[in-house]
C-alpha positions in Angstrom: 4.4 24.4 66.8 7.9 23.7 65.3 10.1 26.6 64.6 10.6 27.2 60.9 14.0 26.2 59.5 14.9 28.8 57.0 18.0 26.9 55.8 15.6 24.3 54.4 13.6 27.0 52.7 16.8 28.2 51.0 17.4 24.6 49.9 13.9 24.1 48.6 14.2 27.3 46.5 17.6 26.4 45.3 16.6 22.9 44.3 13.6 24.3 42.5 15.8 26.5 40.5 18.1 23.5 39.8 15.1 21.7 38.3 14.4 24.5 35.9 18.2 24.9 35.1 18.2 21.1 34.4 15.3 21.2 32.0 16.7 24.2 30.2 20.1 22.6 29.8 18.5 19.3 28.6 16.1 21.1 26.2 18.6 20.8 23.2 21.1 18.4 24.8 20.1 15.5 22.5 19.6 17.6 19.3 23.1 19.1 18.9 26.3 17.4 17.8 28.3 15.8 20.6 31.5 17.2 19.0 30.3 20.8 19.2 30.7 23.4 21.9 27.0 23.6 22.6 26.7 20.0 23.6 29.7 20.1 25.9 28.2 23.2 27.7 24.8 21.5 28.0 26.4 18.4 29.3 28.4 20.2 31.9 25.4 22.2 33.1 23.3 19.0 33.1 25.9 17.2 35.3 25.9 20.1 37.8 22.2 20.0 38.6 21.2 16.4 38.4 20.9 16.1 42.2 17.8 18.4 42.3 15.3 15.6 42.8 17.3 13.7 45.4 17.7 17.0 47.3 13.9 17.5 47.3 13.5 14.0 48.7 16.2 14.4 51.3 14.6 17.7 52.3 11.2 16.1 52.8 12.7 13.3 54.7 14.7 15.5 57.0 11.6 17.7 57.9 8.9 14.9 58.1 11.0 12.3 59.9 12.1 14.9 62.5 8.5 15.3 63.8 8.8 12.8 66.5 5.8 11.7 68.6 3.6 14.6 67.5 3.3 13.1 63.9 -0.1 11.8 62.9 -0.2 9.6 59.8 -4.0 9.9 59.7 -3.8 13.7 59.7 -0.9 13.7 57.2 -2.9 11.4 54.9 -6.1 13.5 55.0 -4.2 16.8 54.6 -1.0 16.3 52.7 -1.3 13.1 50.7 -4.9 13.7 49.6 -4.1 17.2 48.5 -0.9 16.1 46.6 -3.0 13.5 44.8 -5.6 16.0 43.8 -2.9 18.4 42.6 -1.4 15.6 40.5 -4.8 14.9 38.9 -5.5 18.6 38.2 -2.2 19.2 36.6 -2.4 15.9 34.6 -5.7 17.1 33.3 -4.5 20.6 32.5 -1.5 19.3 30.6 -3.7 16.8 28.8 -6.0 19.6 27.7 -3.0 21.5 26.4 -1.7 18.5 24.6 -5.0 17.4 22.9 -6.3 20.9 22.3 -9.6 22.5 23.3 -10.8 22.3 19.7 -10.4 18.5 19.6 -12.0 18.1 23.0 -15.0 20.1 21.9 -15.3 17.7 18.9 -15.6 14.9 21.4 -12.1 13.5 21.3 -12.3 12.3 24.9 -10.2 9.1 24.4 -7.0 11.0 23.7 -7.8 13.3 26.6 -8.2 10.4 29.0 -5.0 8.7 27.6 -3.0 11.9 28.2 -4.4 12.3 31.7 -3.5 8.7 32.6 -0.1 9.0 30.8 0.5 12.4 32.5 3.1 14.9 31.6 6.6 13.6 32.0 7.7 15.7 35.0 4.6 14.8 37.0 6.3 11.5 37.8 7.8 13.2 40.9 4.4 13.8 42.5 3.4 10.1 42.1 6.8 9.0 43.4 6.5 11.4 46.4 3.1 10.1 47.3 4.4 6.5 47.1 7.2 7.4 49.5 4.9 9.3 51.8 2.9 6.1 52.2 6.1 4.5 53.7 6.3 7.1 56.5 5.1 4.8 59.3 7.8 2.3 58.4 10.5 5.1 58.5 9.1 6.4 61.7 9.2 2.9 63.2 12.9 2.5 62.2 13.7 5.9 63.7 12.1 5.1 67.0 13.4 1.5 67.3 16.3 1.5 69.9 16.7 5.3 69.5 17.3 5.1 65.7 20.5 3.2 66.0 19.8 1.3 62.8 19.1 4.3 60.6 22.8 4.4 59.4 22.4 0.7 58.7 19.4 1.3 56.5 21.2 4.1 54.7 24.1 1.8 54.0 21.8 -0.8 52.5 20.3 2.0 50.2 23.8 3.1 49.1 24.8 -0.5 48.3 21.6 -1.8 46.6 20.6 1.6 45.1 23.6 3.7 44.2 26.2 0.9 44.4 24.1 -1.5 42.2 23.7 1.1 39.5 27.4 2.0 39.5 28.6 -1.6 39.4 26.1 -2.5 36.6 27.4 0.6 34.7 31.0 -0.6 35.0 30.2 -4.3 34.3 27.0 -4.4 32.3 27.6 -7.9 31.0 28.8 -9.5 34.3 26.5 -12.5 34.9 27.7 -12.9 38.5 26.7 -9.3 39.4 23.4 -9.7 37.6 22.6 -12.9 39.5 23.7 -11.4 42.9 21.5 -8.3 42.5 18.6 -10.4 41.2 18.7 -12.9 44.1 19.6 -10.5 46.9 17.3 -7.4 46.8 16.5 -4.6 49.1 13.0 -3.2 49.0 14.1 0.4 49.9 16.9 0.5 47.3 15.1 3.0 45.1 14.5 6.8 45.5 12.9 6.3 48.9 16.4 5.8 50.3 17.1 9.5 49.8 14.2 10.2 52.1 15.8 8.5 55.0 19.3 9.7 54.0 18.2 13.3 54.5 17.1 12.6 58.0 20.3 10.7 58.8 22.6 13.5 57.4 20.8 16.0 59.7 20.9 13.7 62.7 24.7 12.9 62.4 25.8 16.3 61.0 27.9 17.1 64.1 30.2 14.1 63.3 31.3 15.9 60.1 31.2 19.4 61.4 35.0 19.7 61.3 35.1 19.3 57.5 35.3 22.9 56.2 32.5 24.0 53.9 35.2 25.0 51.3 36.3 21.4 51.1 32.7 20.3 50.5 32.4 22.9 47.7 35.7 21.8 46.2 34.7 18.2 46.3 31.4 19.1 44.6 33.2 20.9 41.8 35.5 17.9 41.2 32.6 15.4 41.2 30.7 17.6 38.6 33.7 17.8 36.4 34.3 14.0 36.6 30.7 13.2 35.8 30.7 15.7 32.9 34.0 14.3 31.5 32.8 10.7 31.8 29.6 11.6 29.9 31.6 13.4 27.3 34.0 10.5 26.6 31.0 8.1 26.5 29.2 10.3 24.0 32.3 10.8 21.8 32.9 7.0 21.7 29.2 6.3 20.8 28.9 9.2 18.4 25.7 10.3 20.1 24.6 11.8 23.5 25.1 9.4 26.4 23.7 10.0 29.9 25.7 7.5 31.9 25.7 9.5 35.1 22.4 11.3 34.8 20.2 8.8 36.7 19.1 9.8 40.2 20.8 6.7 41.6 24.1 7.4 39.8 27.1 7.7 42.1 28.1 11.2 41.2 24.5 12.4 41.6 24.2 10.8 45.0 27.5 12.4 46.1 26.5 15.8 44.8 23.2 15.6 46.7 25.0 14.7 49.9 27.5 17.5 49.6 24.9 20.2 48.7 22.5 19.0 51.4 25.3 19.1 54.0 26.3 22.6 53.0 22.7 23.9 53.4 22.4 22.2 56.8 25.3 24.5 58.0 23.4 27.6 57.1 21.5 29.5 59.9 18.1 28.1 60.7 16.8 31.4 62.0 16.1 34.6 60.0 15.7 37.7 62.2 14.6 40.1 59.5 10.7 39.7 59.5 10.3 41.1 55.9 13.0 38.8 54.5 11.5 35.9 56.4 8.1 36.4 54.8 9.6 36.6 51.4 11.6 33.5 51.8 8.6 31.6 53.2 6.5 32.8 50.3 9.1 31.7 47.7 9.4 28.4 49.4 5.7 27.9 49.3 5.6 28.7 45.6 8.2 26.1 44.6 5.6 23.3 43.9 3.7 25.5 41.5 6.9 26.6 39.8 7.9 23.0 39.4 4.5 22.1 37.9 4.1 25.1 35.7 7.6 25.7 34.2 7.3 23.0 31.6 4.2 24.7 30.1 6.0 28.0 29.9 9.1 26.4 28.4 7.2 24.5 25.7 5.0 27.5 24.7 7.9 30.0 24.6 9.6 27.7 22.2 6.4 27.1 20.1 5.2 30.7 20.0 8.4 32.7 20.0 11.2 30.1 19.3 12.8 31.0 22.7 14.9 28.2 24.0 18.4 27.3 25.2 19.9 28.0 21.8 18.9 31.7 21.7 22.6 32.7 22.2 25.9 31.3 23.4 24.9 28.3 25.7 27.2 29.6 28.5 24.9 32.5 28.8 21.6 31.2 27.4 21.1 28.4 30.0 21.6 30.5 33.2 19.8 33.6 31.8 16.8 31.7 30.4 16.6 29.7 33.7 16.5 32.9 35.8 13.8 34.3 33.4 11.7 31.1 33.7 12.1 31.0 37.4 10.9 34.6 37.7 7.9 34.1 35.4 6.8 31.0 37.2 7.2 32.7 40.6 5.1 35.6 39.3 2.5 33.1 38.1 2.4 31.5 41.5 1.8 34.9 43.1 -1.1 35.6 40.8 -2.7 32.1 41.1 -2.5 32.3 44.9 -4.9 35.3 44.7 -7.6 33.3 42.9 -10.1 31.8 45.3 -10.5 28.0 45.3 -8.5 27.5 42.2 -5.2 28.5 43.8 -5.8 26.0 46.6 -5.8 23.0 44.3 -3.1 23.7 41.9 -0.3 24.8 44.2 
């Protein structure tokens, strides 16, 4: 049995909080004036946590691709992928019921219910994406084992060129016919989010090569990248007269760099945790992150509908972090309660 890597648990919990922080910051990002203070604060906060999803993918790749010869795709499919698919269907159904309303369903309005299940709540896209990437695991495993994994950096470079690089160049030169033709004629099948999966493994494998770079430098670089991304978005929004998310995509260059820097910093944290009580708590919080991710949108939406509680309850410098902490705590408490419910807890978290 592999020894638990608590630094990856820290990262999972941190990335989960980043997702909540992102959705809180984005809640009123498009509804306030781009010339006002509120929008600039929301935009800065947004820019700071956009790497949350890439971090989750890099984390999964680092852990799963490090299994080695003891990995069984058959076992992984029957245990992990099947459960993830069921969890996806269950939550798609629950959110569909919430959207359509029990009263309408009792009236026989099943068409809207089915449509909402198929359409699924917006944040559930991550589960379907993760399942799709999981299906590529044998290919990633083959790449890692071939000649001792010497071509892993090569594959990561292709991802950075055809994934992150392509998006950046098309942002800079949106009307350039030559670039459009090049990226249309020359494509790379793993140029999408699956590249982050392999990148997480590669950063862990070659982390010793960058060990001399002080963590303080990584943190400083992270702050600079966030400020640049926020300023670029601000200038684009002011020029357009409306909110612009030029660097909010998961393949955007600043987002990729942020993910690499944050992931590298967490890799440097101790893997072991000697305090048994603290270890149990961290493991529990890490386990609850999937439920928190799935549930927090429901809490956000209904707090806004029922009590008008949202990111505008006070000064945005305070409202976003305080509301995010509150949501995180409520959802973690919800996970603790649901875990106690027989059968149900198994299939929704």
